[in-house]
C-alpha positions in Angstrom: -38.4 76.5 -6.4 -34.9 75.7 -7.2 -33.9 72.5 -9.2 -32.0 69.9 -8.1 -28.2 70.4 -7.0 -25.9 71.7 -10.2 -22.3 73.2 -10.4 -22.1 76.8 -11.6 -19.5 77.5 -13.9 -17.2 80.6 -13.8 -14.2 81.1 -16.3 -12.7 84.2 -14.5 -9.5 84.1 -12.4 -9.9 83.3 -8.7 -7.6 84.0 -5.7 -9.1 83.1 -1.9 -8.6 86.9 -1.7 -11.3 87.3 -4.3 -13.5 84.5 -2.9 -13.4 86.1 0.4 -14.6 89.0 -1.3 -16.9 88.2 -3.8 -18.5 85.4 -2.4 -17.7 85.2 1.4 -18.6 88.6 2.4 -21.6 88.9 0.4 -22.7 85.4 2.3 -22.0 87.0 5.5 -23.8 89.6 5.3 -26.7 87.9 4.4 -27.1 84.7 5.6 -24.1 84.4 8.3 -21.4 82.4 6.6 -18.5 80.9 7.4 -15.2 79.5 5.2 -13.5 77.0 6.0 -11.6 73.8 4.5 -13.5 70.8 2.8 -13.5 67.9 4.4 -11.6 66.1 1.5 -8.7 67.2 -0.4 -9.5 69.3 -3.5 -7.9 68.0 -6.6 -4.4 68.8 -7.4 -5.1 70.8 -10.5 -7.6 72.9 -8.0 -7.8 75.0 -4.6 -11.2 74.8 -3.4 -13.0 75.8 0.1 -16.0 75.1 1.7 -18.8 77.9 2.9 -21.5 76.6 5.3 -24.5 79.4 6.4 -25.9 80.1 9.5 -29.5 78.3 8.0 -27.5 75.0 7.3 -27.2 76.1 3.7 -23.8 74.9 1.9 -21.6 75.6 -0.7 -18.1 74.2 -2.6 -16.2 76.6 -4.5 -13.3 75.0 -6.6 -10.7 77.0 -9.0 -8.1 76.0 -11.4 -4.2 77.0 -10.4 -2.5 76.1 -12.9 -1.1 78.7 -14.9 -0.5 77.1 -18.1 -4.3 76.2 -18.5 -7.6 78.5 -19.2 -9.4 80.3 -16.2 -11.9 77.7 -14.8 -14.2 77.5 -11.1 -17.1 75.3 -10.2 -19.7 76.7 -7.6 -21.5 73.5 -6.0 -24.6 74.9 -3.3 -27.8 75.2 -2.0 -27.5 78.7 -1.1 -28.2 82.3 -2.6 -25.8 82.3 -5.4 -23.5 85.6 -4.8 -23.8 87.9 -7.6 -19.9 87.3 -8.7 -21.5 84.2 -10.1 -25.2 85.5 -11.3 -24.0 85.6 -15.0 -22.4 81.7 -15.1 -23.8 78.5 -16.4 -25.6 75.7 -14.8 -24.0 72.5 -15.7 -24.6 68.9 -14.7 -22.6 66.5 -12.4 -21.9 64.6 -16.2 -20.2 67.6 -17.4 -17.7 68.7 -14.4 -14.5 67.1 -14.6 -14.3 63.4 -13.3 -12.0 64.1 -10.4 -13.7 67.5 -9.5 -17.0 65.5 -9.3 -15.7 62.6 -7.0 -14.6 65.2 -4.8 -17.6 66.8 -4.9 -19.4 63.3 -4.0 -17.4 62.8 -1.3 -18.0 66.1 0.8 -21.6 65.3 -0.2 -22.0 62.4 1.1 -20.0 62.5 4.1 -22.8 65.6 4.8 -25.5 63.2 4.1 -24.7 60.4 6.1 -23.7 62.9 9.3 -26.9 64.7 9.1 -29.3 61.5 8.1 -26.9 58.4 9.0 -29.8 55.8 8.2 -29.6 56.8 4.5 -25.8 55.2 4.7 -26.9 51.5 4.5 -28.1 52.4 0.8 -25.0 53.6 -0.7 -26.0 53.9 -4.6 -29.6 55.2 -3.5 -27.9 57.9 -1.6 -25.4 58.7 -3.8 -28.0 58.0 -6.9 -30.4 60.6 -5.3 -27.5 63.5 -4.1 -29.2 66.0 -6.4 -32.3 66.2 -4.8 -31.1 65.1 -0.9 -29.5 68.1 -1.3 -31.2 70.4 -2.8 -32.3 74.0 -1.8 -35.8 73.5 -1.5 -36.1 69.3 -1.3 -33.5 68.6 0.8 -35.7 68.1 3.8 -39.1 66.8 1.5 -37.2 64.0 -0.1 -35.6 62.7 2.6 -38.4 62.8 4.6 -40.1 61.0 1.5 -37.7 58.2 1.9 -37.9 57.4 5.5 -41.3 58.3 6.8 -43.3 57.0 3.7 -41.7 54.1 2.4 -40.7 55.5 -1.0 -44.5 55.8 -1.9 -45.2 51.5 -0.6 -48.0 52.0 2.0 -47.6 49.0 3.9 -44.1 49.1 4.0 -41.0 49.9 6.6 -38.3 52.2 4.8 -35.6 49.9 5.1 -37.4 47.1 3.0 -38.7 49.8 0.1 -34.9 50.9 0.1 -33.5 47.9 -0.1 -35.6 47.6 -3.1 -34.6 50.6 -5.3 -31.1 50.5 -3.7 -30.4 46.7 -5.0 -31.8 47.8 -8.7 -29.6 51.4 -8.9 -26.6 49.4 -7.6 -27.1 47.6 -11.4 -26.1 51.2 -12.8 -28.5 50.7 -15.7 -29.8 54.4 -15.1 -26.6 55.8 -13.6 -26.0 57.8 -16.8 -29.5 58.8 -16.5 -29.3 60.0 -13.2 -30.3 64.0 -13.4 -33.0 63.3 -14.8 -34.4 59.8 -13.3 -33.5 61.8 -9.7 -35.0 65.0 -10.6 -38.2 63.1 -11.1 -39.1 63.1 -7.6 -38.9 67.0 -7.0 -37.5 69.5 -5.3 -40.2 70.9 -3.6 -40.2 72.2 0.1 -43.4 69.7 1.1 -44.1 66.6 0.7 -46.3 65.7 -2.4 -46.9 61.8 -1.7 -49.3 61.0 -4.7 -46.9 62.9 -7.3 -43.5 61.6 -5.7 -44.7 58.1 -6.0 -45.7 58.4 -9.0 -42.3 59.0 -9.6 -41.3 56.2 -8.0 -43.1 54.3 -10.5 -40.8 54.8 -13.3 -37.7 53.1 -11.5 -40.3 50.3 -10.4 -40.6 50.5 -14.2 -36.9 50.6 -15.4 -36.4 47.6 -13.0 -38.9 45.2 -14.4 -37.5 46.1 -18.0 -33.9 46.0 -16.8 -35.1 42.2 -15.2 -36.9 41.1 -18.3 -33.6 41.6 -20.3 -34.5 44.9 -22.1 -32.4 48.1 -23.2 -34.3 50.8 -22.8 -33.9 55.2 -22.8 -35.8 57.0 -20.5 -37.3 60.7 -21.0 -38.2 60.3 -25.0 -39.1 64.0 -26.7 -41.2 63.2 -29.5 -42.4 64.9 -32.6 -45.9 64.9 -31.3 -44.9 67.6 -28.7 -44.9 65.0 -26.0 -42.6 63.3 -23.9 -42.8 59.4 -22.6 -41.2 57.2 -20.2 -39.2 55.0 -22.5 -38.2 53.8 -25.4 -37.1 50.5 -25.5 -34.8 49.1 -28.1 -35.4 45.4 -30.1 -33.1 43.7 -31.8 -35.2 42.5 -34.6 -38.6 45.5 -34.3 -39.0 48.9 -34.1 -38.5 50.7 -30.8 -41.7 50.3 -28.3 -42.5 53.3 -26.6 -43.5 52.7 -22.7 -45.3 55.3 -20.8 -46.0 55.1 -16.6 -49.0 55.6 -14.6 -49.9 55.3 -11.2 -53.9 55.7 -9.7 -54.3 56.8 -6.2 -56.1 54.1 -4.2 -59.7 55.0 -3.5 -58.6 55.6 0.1 -57.3 59.1 -1.1 -59.7 59.9 -4.2 -63.4 60.6 -4.8 -64.1 57.2 -6.6 -65.3 54.5 -4.2 -63.4 51.3 -5.6 -60.5 50.4 -6.7 -61.7 49.4 -10.6 -62.9 53.1 -10.7 -59.9 54.3 -9.3 -57.4 52.4 -11.9 -60.2 52.9 -15.0 -59.5 56.4 -14.3 -56.2 57.2 -13.9 -55.5 54.9 -17.0 -58.4 57.3 -19.0 -56.4 60.1 -18.3 -53.2 59.1 -19.8 -55.4 58.1 -23.3 -56.5 61.9 -23.6 -53.3 63.0 -24.2 -50.2 61.4 -24.9 -51.6 57.7 -25.9 -53.8 59.7 -28.1 -50.8 60.6 -30.2 -48.7 57.4 -29.5 -51.3 54.1 -30.0 -49.4 51.4 -30.0 -47.3 52.3 -27.0 -47.4 50.2 -23.7 -49.2 51.4 -21.0 -47.5 50.6 -17.5 -50.1 51.0 -15.1 -48.8 50.4 -11.2 -50.9 49.6 -8.4 -48.3 49.4 -5.7 -50.1 52.3 -3.8 -52.7 49.4 -3.6 -53.0 47.7 -0.5 -53.5 44.0 -0.2 -57.9 44.2 -0.1 -57.7 46.5 -2.9 -55.2 44.6 -5.0 -57.3 41.7 -4.8 -60.2 43.1 -6.2 -58.4 44.7 -9.5 -56.3 40.7 -9.2 -60.0 39.4 -9.4 -62.0 41.1 -11.7 -58.9 42.0 -14.3 -60.7 45.4 -15.5 -59.7 46.5 -18.8 -58.6 49.7 -19.2 -59.1 52.9 -22.1 -55.9 51.7 -23.8 -54.5 48.8 -25.3 -51.9 47.4 -25.0 -51.3 47.8 -21.2 -49.7 46.4 -18.1 -51.5 46.4 -14.8 -49.2 45.0 -12.0 -48.6 45.4 -8.3 -45.4 46.0 -6.9 -44.1 45.0 -3.2 -40.9 46.1 -1.6 -39.6 41.9 -1.1 -39.6 42.1 -5.0 -42.8 40.5 -6.0 -45.0 41.7 -8.3 -47.7 40.9 -9.7 -50.0 41.8 -12.9 -52.2 40.8 -15.7 -52.2 42.1 -19.6 -55.0 44.5 -21.6 -54.6 43.2 -25.0 -51.0 41.9 -26.5 -48.3 44.1 -25.2 -45.6 44.3 -27.8 -42.5 43.3 -25.3 -42.8 40.1 -22.4 -42.2 41.3 -18.8 -42.9 37.5 -17.9 -39.4 37.9 -16.7 -40.3 40.4 -13.9 -43.8 40.0 -13.6 -46.0 37.1 -12.1 -49.3 36.7 -14.4 -52.2 36.2 -12.8 
């Protein structure tokens, strides 16, 4: 399974003649391909082109033309990589030259809005998830997850669900972590509703942290060998580690009550990462639960295996309800209405 879209970086000398010989010809023979102009002008220091394959794949290629500078070229595509580029390194959007990245974004967004016009209403979300929306394996499944499954909200249309996430992403808080965070949704050719919804819980958790006034860093690799979802940096205290989990509702699992589903999922986290980091805060996102299932949780407010924890449910209209288990080391009262 291919990962999110990234650039390939070549330090060879390139010309249009070599592009036709080493890139177009192998693509044409294996997939059927045409070589054409890009929608937007390539930055002045580069010459560039676009490949469109008969199966719907695409690729962009730009090479530096300034003879006074070292040779460099960038390939970006969701198709078979020609042999001439096999030994090149992959680099993220944050590594390539700014003007080239902006050009690629314009190309990719134009393609995205042409193929799925409904996404144009959510421009920051579209930009943020471009690496998966255009990935080789996940381009259809990720777009369908957002449109047909409302980004994991069980009782909402895609419009209010995507506005919920677009409004948060528009703050720019996660922009510098786009590659890591967007990749969490995955690039599988099949929709895995459980896994993809769980990935969106990390965005919901980031929203709660941000709205409560906390600075944080996603995806923390620790000496224990585990990675936790966030580190929250505090001005006058040690950082707080945060792990996020999302129970499947009882209608989608063997256990048949909301409380059992909640406890089972929280216990699974305690058996690994949180045993090694007992002071971490566990956020249990019940956003996949229907109203009646959440009302049962809200009424009982069951304890979970890890302490401290916060159990909450977010709705795409922006409302969030929750309760605390133990004494959380950070205050999320700025984003959660306690029940």
